[in-house]
N, C-alpha and C positions, 0 to 999 in steps of 0.2 A: 588556555583562555587569557586574553589580555583585555583589561577594562580601562576605559577612560572615565575616571571618577571625578567629576567636575563640580565644584561648589563656588558658584559666582558670588562675588562680594565676600569671599571667605574672611578677609581681614577686618570686616566691619560688622559681621553678624555674631552675636553671642547667645548665651542661654541654651535652652534645650535643642534648638535647631542645630547649633554648632556641635553640641555634644553628640547628637545623633550621627552627624557626619564622622566625627572622631570614632564613634562606636563601629560604624561601617568599615572604616579603614583598619581598625583593630581586627575585625573579622577577616578582611582580605589578607592581612599580614599573617594571622594565625592559620589560615587555610591555604597559605602559599599561593594565592592568586596574584598574578602580576598586574600592576595597575600604574597609571600615571594620573596626576592631579590636574593635568592640562586637557583641554578639549582636543581629542585626537581621533580623527576619522579613519585612521588606520587600525584602530582597536577593534576587537570583536564585538564590543558592547559599549554604548555611550550611556553612562549613568549620571543623571543630572539631579542636583539637590537644591537648586534655587532657580526658578524660571524667570530670571532677568532677561533683558534684551539679547545679551550675548548667548545665553543658553538657548533661547528661542531660535536664534540664527543657526547655531550648530545643530539643533534638533532638526530643523528643516533640511540642512545640508546632509545630515546623516540619513534621513528618510530617502533623499534622492540618490544617495550612494549605496543604499541597501544595508546600512549599519543599523541594527536594532537599537531602539531608544527606550530606556527605562527611566521613569521620572518618579522621584520620591515626592509625594504630595504633602509637603510640610505646611503649605499655606492654603487658607480659604479666605474669602472676603468676610465670612462670619467671624472667624477668630482674629481678624485684623482690627475689628472695631474695638473702641475703648482702650487703645494701646498708647497712643501719644497724640500730640496736637495735630489736628486735621485728619486723624485716622478714620473717623466716621465718614467724613466727606470723601476721602480717597478710596474707601471701600466700595463705592458705587462703580467707578470705572475699573476697579480691580477685578470685579466679578467677570465681565466679558473678556478682559485680558487673560485671566487664568483659564477661562473656558477654552480660549483659542490655544494657549500654551499647552494645556494638558491634552488637548486633542492631537498634539503632535507626537504623543507617546505611543509606543507599541504596547506598553504595559505601565500601569500606575501602581506604586507601592503606597499603601495606606497604613498609617501607624495604629489605627484602631478601627473597630467595626463602625463606630459612630462616624469617623472620618470617611469611611468607604460609602456610607449611606448618603452623606452630604455630597460627595463627589459624583454620585450617580446623576445629579442634576448638572454637572459640569461637562463631562465627556463620556463618550461611549467606549473608550478604551478598556480592555480587561483590567480588573483590579484584584490585587492580592493584599490581604491584611498581614503585615509583619510589624511587630512591635519595634519601637526604637531600642528597647532593651536597656539594660544597665550592666555595668561591669562590677561584679562584687569585689574584684581585686582593688578597685579604686576606693572602696570603703574600708579596706582592711585597717585595723588599728584605731578606728574612729572612737571607740569607747575610752581610750586613753586620754583623749582631749577634753573630756567632760569638765573636769575641775577648771582647767585653763580657760575655757570659753565661758563658762558660767561666771567665773570671777571677772573676766574681761568686761562682760556686759551687766554685771551685778544682778544675776538671775538667781531666784530661789523658788522652792516649792515645785509644783507641777507646771512646767513651762509649755505654753502653746506656741508653736513656731511655724514659720512658712519659709520656703526657699524659692526664689524666683525674682524676676523683674518686678519692680514696684509700679504696677499699672492697674487701672480700674478693672480691666477685664479679668484680672486675677482675683478680684474681690476685695480690693483695697478698702473701700468704704465699710464693707461688712467686717473686715478684720479690725479696723479702728473702732467701730461702734460696739463690737463684741467686747473688745478690751475695755471700753468705757463702762460697759455694763457689768464688768467683773474686776473691780478695782483691786481686789486682793490676789489676782492672778497675773503673772508676768507673761506678756506677749512679745515675741521678737520676730522680725521679718529680716531674713538674711538675703541680701541681693541688691543689684543695681537699682538706682532710682528711675531708670527707664531703659528701653531696649538698646540704646547706643553704648551704655556702660561708662559714661563720664565725659568730661571736657565741655567745650563751648557748645557742641552739638547737643549734649545732654540738656543744657539749660534751654536751648532753642526748642527742642522737641517735647520737653516735659509739659504735660497739661497743667494749666493753672490750678485746676481742681486737685490734681495730685499733690502739688506743692502745698496747697492749703490743708489738705487732709493730713499730710505728714507733719507739717509744722504745728498743727493744732491737736495732734494725737495726745491722749492722756499720758501721765507720767509712767504708767505701767506698760506702755507700748513703745518698743525700741525698734528703730530702723538702723541696721548696721552699715548699710552700703556694701561695697565689695568686700568679700571675705577671701583671704588668700588660700585657705584650706577649707573646702566646703565640708569636709568630715567633721569639723568643729561644730557646724550647725546641727548635724544629726546627733552629735554627742551631747550638746547643751540642751536640746529640746526633749520633751516627753510625749507631746501630742502633736501630730502633724495637722495643722489647721489649714485647709485648702478650700476657701470659699469661691474658687474660680467660677466664672459665669459661662465660659466657653473654652473648651480644651480639645486639641486633637488627640492627646494621650495623657501627658503629664509625667515627665521622666523623674522629676524630683519626688513625686508621689511613690514611684516604684522604689527609689533609693531609700526613702524614709521607711517604707514597709519592710525592706530588706534589713533595716537596722532594728526592726521590732517596734517601730513607733506606730501606735494605732492612729489611723487617719480619721479626721472629721471633715467630710466633704459636702459640697452642695449637691443636691439630688438632681443631677443633669444626665442626659443620655450617655455621655462619654463614660460614665462610671457604672453603667448597668452591669458590668462584669463583677463589681464588688457587691457583697451581700450585707445589707444593713443589719447591725446587731451581731454579725459573725466575724467579719474581718475589717469592719469600719462602722462609723455612725454617719448617717445622712441627715441633712436638714435643709429646709428651704429658707427659713428666716431665723428660727430659734437656735442659733449656733451656740449661744451661751448654755442652753439646757443640755446640749450634747456634750460640750466640754466639761460641764459639771459631772456628767456621768463617768467620764474617764479620769476624773480626779480620784475616784475610788481605785486603789491599787490593784485589787483583784480583777476588776473590769478592765483596767488598762493592760494588765499582763495577759489576760485572755485574748483580748482583741489584737494586741501586739503580736502575740505568738501566731495567731491565725493569719495576720497580715504578712508576717515574715514567710510563712509557708506558702501563701498565695503568690508571693513575689518570685518564687523559685522558677516558675515557668517563663519568666521574662529575663532570665539571666542571659548574658551575651552568647555563651556557648550554645544555648538552645535556639536563640534567635538566628545564630549563624547557619544552622542547618536549613532554615527556611529561606534565608537570603541566597545562599549558594545554590540551593535547589531551583530557585526562581531564575537565577542567572543562567543556569544550564538549560532550562526550558525555553527561555526567551532567545538564547543564542541558537 
């Protein structure tokens, strides 16, 4: 089997979307599946990871040529909202565009059951839920970085932390206001100040409200910007505070759980697979109350151990079986 594994705008997309594609290619490498990263209609399968106009063009050509098209449904109009300047406005035309783009697929890959349910309203193509997964090898040795990263950001006590782009959809306002309500607890957000990852485009696309929230955050709330070794974030933090409003899956959540960090999450459909009080704590508004619960070391260790156990089914080698099996069935 030879796969055309194409990721349009690969040089410009960061975060979980890009990490998912890297994970897929690790799977292909480990399973010995030949692939090219260019759109190639001589391949046995065209696997698309971002339905920009070039991907739509090649999906149409592939359908006409009899080459099966597999599309990873990373995006929905719903999770595009509250991301950057004009994102709410652009989400309106994005919906019909994605409905058309996804309809070109012979099969859609959905990173979560919630994502699959949302996409039922987009396209009739068959859908299979396959987690983006995480690579435990990428996290190896993270604990050795704890002192270095806590010293770097002057952190102490039980630290609530987040990993991801600094955007309102991820729960920025809730993060800042929870930190304000808990002045004796350190909060730290590791990640870019918007999806572009820096430079002039960063300033252009950053929402004014985002800048205001970051600039007016209390002293116990730190925004690190880009971190060269993301393992340092999982080492420095103690409670993964993820107040996101809409998520297709949440790869940083899986990584934090694998490091034994108990998650405090917003109670949204994406996280129905998590059990409140067993491997996480869920909240709608009172995040401070939940975080105070995991400041108790026994509670933190119990939830963290259960979270780590729950993460094992999302490891890359397990996800690999599902992806390779789907490839074979589609081809």
